Phi, psi and omega in degrees: 000132180287133180267165178298321180296322179293328180282317190245355175085006178206160177282162171294121185276147174256112184230155180271341177218154183293140178294155182247351180282144178295348175297344181285350181302126178084349179275159177242137176220163176254120177270107185289338179288314180270347181069036183226153169273138185221164175212172176237127184235144171269079191250351177203173184232179184224141176269143174222157185287142172242189180287143179289146173293154176286327178241101178293136185194164174242174175057034179263174175244158179204164178197179179101203184243180181297329182250001179209078185247165177227132175237136185209155180060197181119195186222131174246264168260351177205171177300146179231153175252004186304138179234138179224149181245138184243135182252013181103345179222328181215154179262143177236129177288131179235190184298138183282161172296161178284329180241115175294132183195174179222172178043054178253174174264144176219140178202165181117212181239179180298331183250358180207091186225171181231138170239129186217146177070206180105196186228128166250246167273349179218164177292139191250155167249346189307136180236135177233148182244135182251129182252014181098347180232316184211163178263141178235132176290130175277140183301328180241149181245192176304149176285329178245111177299133181195162175233174178055030177266178177225151180224149176221168176109203183245176181295338181249355180209084185245172180217132175237137185209155179069192178116183181243127178243287178231337183261135178295346178277355179084180182234155174255008183303140181233133178229145177254150184237130183251012181105345179220329182221155175262140176236128179288126179278142175294341180278128172243157179297150179291328178239110176297140184197163175227169179055040180263180174226171181198184180201164173108208185233183181298326183251001179211079187246164177226137177233140183206153178069196180108190180216156181207038357270358177293155181285132187249150171243354187297146181235140177229148181244136182244131183253012182100346182233318184213160177262139178233131178286130181235192185297142186278161170301153174288327181238115177295136179193156175233177188051045186258160176243154181217155178206163176107204181238177186298330183257358181205090188236164174241137171244126194229131172060207177114185183247124188260001183215158177305321172273144186306116175221100186290144179242148173256359188303138175236129177238148183247131180253128183253013182099346181230316184211165179263141174235134179283126176290139183302329178238144180250195177303147175294326179239112178296132182210159175241156173057041172266182179237160183219163175204180177088205186234178175297324181280329183219082184262168179217138177226136184210155182068199180109179186233132173280151180231109352279169177146188183265173177282113184277163176257005188299143176235138177228141180250139182248129178231131188238134178176188182286333176265136179233139179286146175249125184296152175292166181214152178256142174224157185287141172241187180290142182282150173299152174281329178249111178291127185194163171234181176058033181259174178238163180217165178206165175097200182241177187299325183260001179206076187249166180227135175238135183207151180068192177119190183234131183252351029266354175287152178299136183235155176255001187308135179234131180228148179246139181245135182252014182098350180229314185218156177265141177237133177292130172281139183303326179241144179253190176304147176294326179243109176297132184202162177230171183049042178263176176240158179210164177196179177098204184247169180299327181259001179206073186253167180225135174238136184205152179068197179109194184228128167252250167267349177222168174291133188269149170246347189290149179235142176227143179250139181247132183253012182107346179219330182214161181258142179229139180294142177236197181287148181280147171299151175285330180241115176295134181193161175233173177056030180268178176228164180201169178199175178104203184247170182301325182255004178208073186254164178226131176240135183206153179068197180114185177229149182243172177299122185280155168297156181305129174080359184268327184097183183297136180255119179289142182251149173243354185302140177234137180225148177252145179240134182253014183101345182230315186220155176263142178230136179291144176221193185302135183279156172301149174287327179244109176296136184191164176225166182066034184259166176266145175226143179203160180109207180235179186299327183257001181205084187241165175230136172241133185217142175069199179110183181244124181271348181049086010264152170110134174269136191242159171259357189305135177237138178229148181245136184247133183254012182108345179219327182224153176262141178233132178290133179231192185297141188277161169300156175281330181241116177293135180193159175242171182055042182263158181237145179237156176209159176102204186243177181295336181250348179219082188248170181218135176226136187209154177072189176119189181235128182267170182295351188309310358275150179205132175291138185230153172253012184308137181234135177228145177249145185246129182255013182098346181232316184212163178264140176236132180291132179242194181287134181287156174298152177295320178252109176296137184198161175229166180051043179269168172266154181213158179198175173098204186234180179296323183265353179212072183268167181217132176235136183211142180069197179109184178248119178260181180296336181264003182120195181297147181230152174253001186298142175242137176231142180250131181259126172258115194290169181293149178210171179249148177219164175289153178275085184284142175228135175270130182272133179231167176245155179218000000 
């Protein structure tokens, strides 16, 4: 009898805690603490946010990989020919297709792809070829004009199947592409269908889902000669997206009912059967596009039901390590209930100062990770809607509102406040970051001209411990925004541009601001913590309007939605890091709050499984 050691090269280990190295994948050990046999498996994946498309749309086509994708055509309020290229973090608009259309087939790579069929005012046969720079009309098109079809393969060896031609039940027609012409295959699908998805190559393809007109779960496999019915999807759906190869595919999103009902469901194909991934898309959508592989997939565009055509992009990563979302837990309450306050420090050594009770206050409190203590002396100037930064023992307070917009700055040494240099631009509702002797102030609102209303600011200033100096302005003037990072490497996110609440995010390099990937949730009166590459943004007010506890984490490239605060609030104080954040005070739906919450940041762990017998 073959032993475990002969198979895997080691004995079953007896350990008191589960191993954390990825080398544990596929190994078996005995956990003496829990009294169980366990292993680590790479059995599912997780979606995370990517950069938004420039043109949000549904019924588009796509191809390529997670870090080198192409999205083209689709429908906004009308058919579009817009084409965009994705580099793994952001989309760039490139040359458009020659024929604006929707619900077409697309396959190939980012620099060598094919778009075929679809719908203009009529069902199309037209085929276009992309060379990485521009689209070229092919002299011959599909033999069967159709829309809602699917395509797989390369620019020189492709396959198109299914779709809608004249019958509402769809077609099973299959055509092969050799780089210049389409040839009708004698093989037709066993189940005629439209609005389906697929994966694979010209000679090893997979087709799944769709409608005829009932919603289908059936799956078929193509070997280059004939189609064979194999195991069905767990969730029947049409207007679905697919990626991967014949033996390792992804089925993503779609419509699960005759009436529009968007799904976030993600299923994994192992060459034999489908398994539902424990988590689906963050945003349920229909008629989106996909690219990549089962291990590294990409989904973009699509339509919310009900709602508008979003520009959202999500990346799928599958493996033995799985991310664990961050979480909020209750901390000690502030002694002075207030909103519009500022904060500094870290989760276990924080400072809260100023704010509105609703009257402007100078109150200063220190947090030790458990409870807040009133400081004997407060700010010299009681104020609200101010900004702050630094450490508990070396903090900075600046700007805000008394009876006028403030320019004054105060420094805290751990026990008392001392006046510092004035801001060059008087303002309230601003944001800041950095240290007491190397701070950054940006955005905010100023005293408006009569009858104009609040004026959003873009001004940015640097502080050297003594004086403020003007530097490069924000690209988007705004107030009530989040700020995080240091003086030479900062992030500004969200806020109110007057008019309009924004998702805009900008990165600062010490002299200029650059627009980067946006927040997932537009909001004002938001708070930030952390660094330029590991940030946290939480709370605020959405355009609804609605107070939110929404939390997002920043990885230096894009924002990912995390677990919301227990108490939704705006104009709160904040401090800490991405993995150890702190929120305190603010205005909740029930009024001003003194509640404090501590954020334990996202981390990765092995996908542990307990072995049982039956």
